[in-house]
N, C-alpha and C positions, 0 to 999 in steps of 0.2 A: 839562523840569525836574520833578523829583519833588516832590510836595506832598501834604498831607493832604487827603482828599476830604470828610470829615465825621465825625460821631460813629459809631464802630463798635460801641459797646455801653456799658452801664452795669453795673458789677459791684460788689457790696457784701456785707459780712458781715451775717448776721442770726442771732439766737439760735435761731430756729425757722424755717429756710428753707421747710419744707413749708407752714407756716401763712401765710407771706408769699406764696408762690406761689398758694395757695388764695385768699387775699384779692384778689390781682390778677386771678385768673380770675373770681371772683364779682363783684367791684365794677367792674372796668374791662374785663372781657370778654377778657382775655389768653388766647390759645391756647397753653398751656404744653406744650412738647414732651416726649417721653420723657426726654431728657437733662436736663430741669429748667429750661430757658430758653425764650425766645421770640425769634423772628426776625421783624422787620418789613421789609416792602418799603419802599424809599425813598418818602417822601410826594411827591405831585405839587404840594403847596402848602407854604408856609412854608419854613423852613430850619432847620438845626441851628446853634445858637449855642454859643459857648465864651466864658465870661466870668468872670474872677476877681473876687471881691467883697472889700471891706475886711474885715479880720479881725473887726471889731466890728459888722458889718452885722446888722440885725435882720430882714432880708428872709426868712431861712429859718425864723424863728419860726412856730409854737411848737416846731419841732423843735430838738433840740440837735445834730443831725448837722452836720458842717462842709460839707455839700453839699445840693443840691436837684436833683430830676430833673424835666425838662419833657417832656411828651408832647404832640404835635400831635394834635388830635382833629377829627373832621369834624362833630360834633354835640354841642356842650357841654351843652345842655339834656338831650339823651338820655343822655349819660354820667352827668350828675348825678342824673337820675331813676333810673338803674340803681343808682347808689351809694346813694341814699336808700332804695331797696327793700331794701338790705343793711344799713340802719341807719347809713350813713356820711354825715355832713353836711360840706359845705365849710367851711373856716375863713375863707373870703372869696371875693368875686367882684369882677370889674372889667371894664368895657368901655372900650376906647380905640382909637385910630386903627389900631394893629397887629392888633386883633382882640379877642376875648373871652377872659377868663382866669377860672379858679377854682382853689382849692387844697384838697387833701386831705392827711391824714397817714396813712401806711400803718402796719401793725402793728409794723414795725421802728422806728417813730418818724421816718421820713423824710418830709419835706414833698414832695408831688407837685404840680407846676404843670401844669394842663391848659390848652392853648392852642388856640382855634379861630381860625385866621388870618382877617383881614378878606378879603372877596372882592377879587380883583385888579381894579384900576381903581376901587375904591370910595373 
């Protein structure tokens, strides 16, 4: 039976795509390819989630965008240190059973959720 296997990409409009690509390269270490995007190998941890939220959710704040992007990371503290070196501070942090989370807002005003999954069996 045919089925969707996971998230194939995130595509969005930006007033200054070059600045947004540069921010992701500097702050999160993205390896932007010549065509202007990034290809990630499927992670060996975590999973890709798809979840509609109520229209009046405040979870995406401080962004006004009607969506948020979640990235699986292997070292949340390392990513946040790299972001801090670029003058970017998280809007929040949280540890829970599923793992560790932190949030940033990119130059396009999109809230980025960083997720370091809990070790398996933890």
